[in-house]
PDB file as gemmi writes it, atoms N, CA and C in Angstrom:
CRYST1    1.000    1.000    1.000  90.00  90.00  90.00 P 1                      
ATOM      1  N   MET A   1     109.761  21.634-108.000  1.00  0.00           N  
ATOM      2  CA  MET A   1     110.746  22.641-108.336  1.00  0.00           C  
ATOM      3  C   MET A   1     110.769  22.831-109.855  1.00  0.00           C  
ATOM      4  N   ASN A   2     110.912  24.048-110.317  1.00  0.00           N  
ATOM      5  CA  ASN A   2     110.890  24.357-111.749  1.00  0.00           C  
ATOM      6  C   ASN A   2     112.291  24.483-112.325  1.00  0.00           C  
ATOM      7  N   HIS A   3     112.370  24.325-113.627  1.00  0.00           N  
ATOM      8  CA  HIS A   3     113.603  24.555-114.369  1.00  0.00           C  
ATOM      9  C   HIS A   3     113.496  25.951-114.985  1.00  0.00           C  
ATOM     10  N   TRP A   4     114.496  26.769-114.775  1.00  0.00           N  
ATOM     11  CA  TRP A   4     114.500  28.142-115.286  1.00  0.00           C  
ATOM     12  C   TRP A   4     115.683  28.334-116.225  1.00  0.00           C  
ATOM     13  N   MET A   5     115.473  29.109-117.288  1.00  0.00           N  
ATOM     14  CA  MET A   5     116.518  29.383-118.272  1.00  0.00           C  
ATOM     15  C   MET A   5     116.743  30.893-118.358  1.00  0.00           C  
ATOM     16  N   CYS A   6     117.990  31.301-118.214  1.00  0.00           N  
ATOM     17  CA  CYS A   6     118.359  32.712-118.265  1.00  0.00           C  
ATOM     18  C   CYS A   6     118.298  33.217-119.695  1.00  0.00           C  
ATOM     19  N   SER A   7     117.730  34.395-119.899  1.00  0.00           N  
ATOM     20  CA  SER A   7     117.623  34.982-121.232  1.00  0.00           C  
ATOM     21  C   SER A   7     118.951  35.547-121.728  1.00  0.00           C  
ATOM     22  N   ASN A   8     119.884  35.747-120.826  1.00  0.00           N  
ATOM     23  CA  ASN A   8     121.165  36.334-121.196  1.00  0.00           C  
ATOM     24  C   ASN A   8     122.202  35.287-121.581  1.00  0.00           C  
ATOM     25  N   CYS A   9     122.378  34.273-120.736  1.00  0.00           N  
ATOM     26  CA  CYS A   9     123.460  33.301-120.959  1.00  0.00           C  
ATOM     27  C   CYS A   9     122.957  31.881-121.204  1.00  0.00           C  
ATOM     28  N   ASP A  10     121.635  31.659-121.176  1.00  0.00           N  
ATOM     29  CA  ASP A  10     121.005  30.351-121.396  1.00  0.00           C  
ATOM     30  C   ASP A  10     121.298  29.332-120.300  1.00  0.00           C  
ATOM     31  N   TYR A  11     121.783  29.775-119.159  1.00  0.00           N  
ATOM     32  CA  TYR A  11     122.028  28.880-118.031  1.00  0.00           C  
ATOM     33  C   TYR A  11     120.693  28.327-117.550  1.00  0.00           C  
ATOM     34  N   ILE A  12     120.640  27.038-117.266  1.00  0.00           N  
ATOM     35  CA  ILE A  12     119.426  26.380-116.792  1.00  0.00           C  
ATOM     36  C   ILE A  12     119.677  25.842-115.386  1.00  0.00           C  
ATOM     37  N   PHE A  13     118.731  26.110-114.492  1.00  0.00           N  
ATOM     38  CA  PHE A  13     118.878  25.674-113.105  1.00  0.00           C  
ATOM     39  C   PHE A  13     117.504  25.381-112.526  1.00  0.00           C  
ATOM     40  N   LYS A  14     117.472  24.656-111.404  1.00  0.00           N  
ATOM     41  CA  LYS A  14     116.218  24.324-110.730  1.00  0.00           C  
ATOM     42  C   LYS A  14     116.042  25.215-109.511  1.00  0.00           C  
ATOM     43  N   SER A  15     114.825  25.735-109.344  1.00  0.00           N  
ATOM     44  CA  SER A  15     114.506  26.593-108.212  1.00  0.00           C  
ATOM     45  C   SER A  15     112.988  26.710-108.122  1.00  0.00           C  
ATOM     46  N   GLU A  16     112.482  26.995-106.938  1.00  0.00           N  
ATOM     47  CA  GLU A  16     111.042  27.207-106.770  1.00  0.00           C  
ATOM     48  C   GLU A  16     110.571  28.429-107.569  1.00  0.00           C  
ATOM     49  N   ALA A  17     111.375  29.476-107.560  1.00  0.00           N  
ATOM     50  CA  ALA A  17     111.047  30.717-108.268  1.00  0.00           C  
ATOM     51  C   ALA A  17     112.338  31.290-108.854  1.00  0.00           C  
ATOM     52  N   PRO A  18     112.228  32.066-109.922  1.00  0.00           N  
ATOM     53  CA  PRO A  18     113.447  32.634-110.501  1.00  0.00           C  
ATOM     54  C   PRO A  18     114.061  33.682-109.567  1.00  0.00           C  
ATOM     55  N   PRO A  19     115.382  33.750-109.520  1.00  0.00           N  
ATOM     56  CA  PRO A  19     116.037  34.738-108.666  1.00  0.00           C  
ATOM     57  C   PRO A  19     116.029  36.118-109.319  1.00  0.00           C  
ATOM     58  N   GLU A  20     116.476  37.093-108.590  1.00  0.00           N  
ATOM     59  CA  GLU A  20     116.578  38.437-109.146  1.00  0.00           C  
ATOM     60  C   GLU A  20     117.728  38.521-110.152  1.00  0.00           C  
ATOM     61  N   LYS A  21     118.831  37.832-109.850  1.00  0.00           N  
ATOM     62  CA  LYS A  21     119.993  37.809-110.741  1.00  0.00           C  
ATOM     63  C   LYS A  21     120.339  36.365-111.080  1.00  0.00           C  
ATOM     64  N   CYS A  22     120.859  36.162-112.271  1.00  0.00           N  
ATOM     65  CA  CYS A  22     121.253  34.829-112.720  1.00  0.00           C  
ATOM     66  C   CYS A  22     122.432  34.322-111.881  1.00  0.00           C  
ATOM     67  N   PRO A  23     122.379  33.072-111.415  1.00  0.00           N  
ATOM     68  CA  PRO A  23     123.482  32.527-110.634  1.00  0.00           C  
ATOM     69  C   PRO A  23     124.757  32.308-111.467  1.00  0.00           C  
ATOM     70  N   GLU A  24     124.625  32.273-112.785  1.00  0.00           N  
ATOM     71  CA  GLU A  24     125.778  32.030-113.653  1.00  0.00           C  
ATOM     72  C   GLU A  24     126.422  33.331-114.132  1.00  0.00           C  
ATOM     73  N   CYS A  25     125.651  34.192-114.814  1.00  0.00           N  
ATOM     74  CA  CYS A  25     126.227  35.415-115.399  1.00  0.00           C  
ATOM     75  C   CYS A  25     126.135  36.619-114.467  1.00  0.00           C  
ATOM     76  N   LYS A  26     125.416  36.465-113.353  1.00  0.00           N  
ATOM     77  CA  LYS A  26     125.282  37.512-112.328  1.00  0.00           C  
ATOM     78  C   LYS A  26     124.564  38.766-112.814  1.00  0.00           C  
ATOM     79  N   GLU A  27     123.830  38.666-113.929  1.00  0.00           N  
ATOM     80  CA  GLU A  27     123.088  39.791-114.483  1.00  0.00           C  
ATOM     81  C   GLU A  27     121.621  39.711-114.059  1.00  0.00           C  
ATOM     82  N   THR A  28     120.924  40.841-114.098  1.00  0.00           N  
ATOM     83  CA  THR A  28     119.492  40.858-113.890  1.00  0.00           C  
ATOM     84  C   THR A  28     118.870  40.504-115.231  1.00  0.00           C  
ATOM     85  N   CYS A  29     118.253  39.338-115.322  1.00  0.00           N  
ATOM     86  CA  CYS A  29     117.771  38.802-116.591  1.00  0.00           C  
ATOM     87  C   CYS A  29     116.294  38.436-116.502  1.00  0.00           C  
ATOM     88  N   THR A  30     115.750  38.059-117.636  1.00  0.00           N  
ATOM     89  CA  THR A  30     114.422  37.478-117.691  1.00  0.00           C  
ATOM     90  C   THR A  30     114.621  35.973-117.674  1.00  0.00           C  
ATOM     91  N   PHE A  31     113.787  35.258-116.941  1.00  0.00           N  
ATOM     92  CA  PHE A  31     113.907  33.813-116.856  1.00  0.00           C  
ATOM     93  C   PHE A  31     112.674  33.155-117.450  1.00  0.00           C  
ATOM     94  N   SER A  32     112.887  32.122-118.260  1.00  0.00           N  
ATOM     95  CA  SER A  32     111.802  31.349-118.852  1.00  0.00           C  
ATOM     96  C   SER A  32     111.659  30.044-118.096  1.00  0.00           C  
ATOM     97  N   ASP A  33     110.423  29.670-117.835  1.00  0.00           N  
ATOM     98  CA  ASP A  33     110.147  28.382-117.202  1.00  0.00           C  
ATOM     99  C   ASP A  33     110.214  27.323-118.300  1.00  0.00           C  
ATOM    100  N   VAL A  34     111.204  26.454-118.240  1.00  0.00           N  
ATOM    101  CA  VAL A  34     111.385  25.393-119.242  1.00  0.00           C  
ATOM    102  C   VAL A  34     111.140  24.013-118.631  1.00  0.00           C  
ATOM    103  N   THR A  35     110.275  23.974-117.627  1.00  0.00           N  
ATOM    104  CA  THR A  35     109.903  22.728-116.974  1.00  0.00           C  
ATOM    105  C   THR A  35     108.964  21.947-117.885  1.00  0.00           C  
ATOM    106  N   CYS A  36     109.106  20.637-117.884  1.00  0.00           N  
ATOM    107  CA  CYS A  36     108.208  19.764-118.638  1.00  0.00           C  
ATOM    108  C   CYS A  36     106.904  19.604-117.864  1.00  0.00           C  
ATOM    109  N   TYR A  37     105.781  19.872-118.510  1.00  0.00           N  
ATOM    110  CA  TYR A  37     104.484  19.703-117.860  1.00  0.00           C  
ATOM    111  C   TYR A  37     103.618  18.657-118.558  1.00  0.00           C  
ATOM    112  N   VAL A  38     104.192  17.923-119.518  1.00  0.00           N  
ATOM    113  CA  VAL A  38     103.440  16.908-120.253  1.00  0.00           C  
ATOM    114  C   VAL A  38     104.158  15.560-120.156  1.00  0.00           C  
ATOM    115  N   PRO A  39     103.420  14.465-120.246  1.00  0.00           N  
ATOM    116  CA  PRO A  39     104.044  13.143-120.127  1.00  0.00           C  
ATOM    117  C   PRO A  39     105.083  12.842-121.213  1.00  0.00           C  
ATOM    118  N   GLU A  40     104.956  13.437-122.385  1.00  0.00           N  
ATOM    119  CA  GLU A  40     105.867  13.143-123.495  1.00  0.00           C  
ATOM    120  C   GLU A  40     107.330  13.427-123.162  1.00  0.00           C  
ATOM    121  N   CYS A  41     107.593  14.376-122.297  1.00  0.00           N  
ATOM    122  CA  CYS A  41     108.988  14.680-121.945  1.00  0.00           C  
ATOM    123  C   CYS A  41     109.313  14.261-120.509  1.00  0.00           C  
ATOM    124  N   GLY A  42     108.423  13.529-119.880  1.00  0.00           N  
ATOM    125  CA  GLY A  42     108.730  12.950-118.583  1.00  0.00           C  
ATOM    126  C   GLY A  42     108.099  13.611-117.373  1.00  0.00           C  
ATOM    127  N   GLY A  43     107.365  14.689-117.560  1.00  0.00           N  
ATOM    128  CA  GLY A  43     106.694  15.328-116.432  1.00  0.00           C  
ATOM    129  C   GLY A  43     107.534  16.368-115.707  1.00  0.00           C  
ATOM    130  N   PRO A  44     107.010  16.928-114.630  1.00  0.00           N  
ATOM    131  CA  PRO A  44     107.583  18.090-113.939  1.00  0.00           C  
ATOM    132  C   PRO A  44     109.005  17.951-113.396  1.00  0.00           C  
ATOM    133  N   ASP A  45     109.484  16.742-113.206  1.00  0.00           N  
ATOM    134  CA  ASP A  45     110.856  16.598-112.713  1.00  0.00           C  
ATOM    135  C   ASP A  45     111.885  16.752-113.828  1.00  0.00           C  
ATOM    136  N   ASN A  46     111.415  16.949-115.049  1.00  0.00           N  
ATOM    137  CA  ASN A  46     112.307  17.002-116.199  1.00  0.00           C  
ATOM    138  C   ASN A  46     112.267  18.346-116.911  1.00  0.00           C  
ATOM    139  N   LEU A  47     113.297  18.551-117.678  1.00  0.00           N  
ATOM    140  CA  LEU A  47     113.440  19.730-118.519  1.00  0.00           C  
ATOM    141  C   LEU A  47     112.729  19.457-119.840  1.00  0.00           C  
ATOM    142  N   ASP A  48     112.025  20.432-120.384  1.00  0.00           N  
ATOM    143  CA  ASP A  48     111.365  20.280-121.678  1.00  0.00           C  
ATOM    144  C   ASP A  48     112.308  20.795-122.764  1.00  0.00           C  
ATOM    145  N   ALA A  49     112.975  19.898-123.458  1.00  0.00           N  
ATOM    146  CA  ALA A  49     113.966  20.264-124.480  1.00  0.00           C  
ATOM    147  C   ALA A  49     113.350  21.096-125.597  1.00  0.00           C  
ATOM    148  N   ARG A  50     112.069  20.886-125.863  1.00  0.00           N  
ATOM    149  CA  ARG A  50     111.403  21.686-126.912  1.00  0.00           C  
ATOM    150  C   ARG A  50     111.334  23.159-126.506  1.00  0.00           C  
ATOM    151  N   LEU A  51     111.033  23.428-125.241  1.00  0.00           N  
ATOM    152  CA  LEU A  51     110.988  24.817-124.771  1.00  0.00           C  
ATOM    153  C   LEU A  51     112.372  25.459-124.791  1.00  0.00           C  
ATOM    154  N   VAL A  52     113.392  24.687-124.425  1.00  0.00           N  
ATOM    155  CA  VAL A  52     114.762  25.204-124.446  1.00  0.00           C  
ATOM    156  C   VAL A  52     115.135  25.592-125.874  1.00  0.00           C  
ATOM    157  N   ALA A  53     114.867  24.707-126.825  1.00  0.00           N  
ATOM    158  CA  ALA A  53     115.193  24.984-128.233  1.00  0.00           C  
ATOM    159  C   ALA A  53     114.430  26.205-128.739  1.00  0.00           C  
ATOM    160  N   GLU A  54     113.161  26.319-128.349  1.00  0.00           N  
ATOM    161  CA  GLU A  54     112.349  27.463-128.768  1.00  0.00           C  
ATOM    162  C   GLU A  54     112.921  28.771-128.221  1.00  0.00           C  
ATOM    163  N   ARG A  55     113.308  28.785-126.954  1.00  0.00           N  
ATOM    164  CA  ARG A  55     113.873  29.999-126.346  1.00  0.00           C  
ATOM    165  C   ARG A  55     115.193  30.378-127.015  1.00  0.00           C  
ATOM    166  N   MET A  56     115.979  29.377-127.373  1.00  0.00           N  
ATOM    167  CA  MET A  56     117.253  29.661-128.035  1.00  0.00           C  
ATOM    168  C   MET A  56     117.024  30.215-129.438  1.00  0.00           C  
ATOM    169  N   ARG A  57     116.014  29.691-130.159  1.00  0.00           N  
ATOM    170  CA  ARG A  57     115.684  30.224-131.491  1.00  0.00           C  
ATOM    171  C   ARG A  57     115.219  31.674-131.375  1.00  0.00           C  
ATOM    172  N   GLU A  58     114.379  31.944-130.379  1.00  0.00           N  
ATOM    173  CA  GLU A  58     113.856  33.302-130.175  1.00  0.00           C  
ATOM    174  C   GLU A  58     114.969  34.303-129.903  1.00  0.00           C  
ATOM    175  N   SER A  59     115.998  33.857-129.198  1.00  0.00           N  
ATOM    176  CA  SER A  59     117.086  34.773-128.856  1.00  0.00           C  
ATOM    177  C   SER A  59     118.155  34.836-129.945  1.00  0.00           C  
ATOM    178  N   GLY A  60     117.985  34.013-130.998  1.00  0.00           N  
ATOM    179  CA  GLY A  60     118.949  34.030-132.099  1.00  0.00           C  
ATOM    180  C   GLY A  60     120.198  33.214-131.826  1.00  0.00           C  
ATOM    181  N   LYS A  61     120.179  32.405-130.784  1.00  0.00           N  
ATOM    182  CA  LYS A  61     121.322  31.566-130.447  1.00  0.00           C  
ATOM    183  C   LYS A  61     121.107  30.166-131.005  1.00  0.00           C  
ATOM    184  N   LYS A  62     122.186  29.482-131.284  1.00  0.00           N  
ATOM    185  CA  LYS A  62     122.075  28.122-131.837  1.00  0.00           C  
ATOM    186  C   LYS A  62     122.466  27.086-130.849  1.00  0.00           C  
TER     187      LYS A  62                                                      
END                                                                             
């Protein structure tokens, strides 16, 4: 199962595929896969904090 991050509200959730609407803000958003795929962050069962931080920087959020 992947970790997905909403581009609108930054909500992170686990799902096989991103939904059409965010379960938190109920908007139609773009979702980023922020799943860890390398051993340094623990592998696929974990969230990759580096990707989360990068997505937040890209959106101008702190």
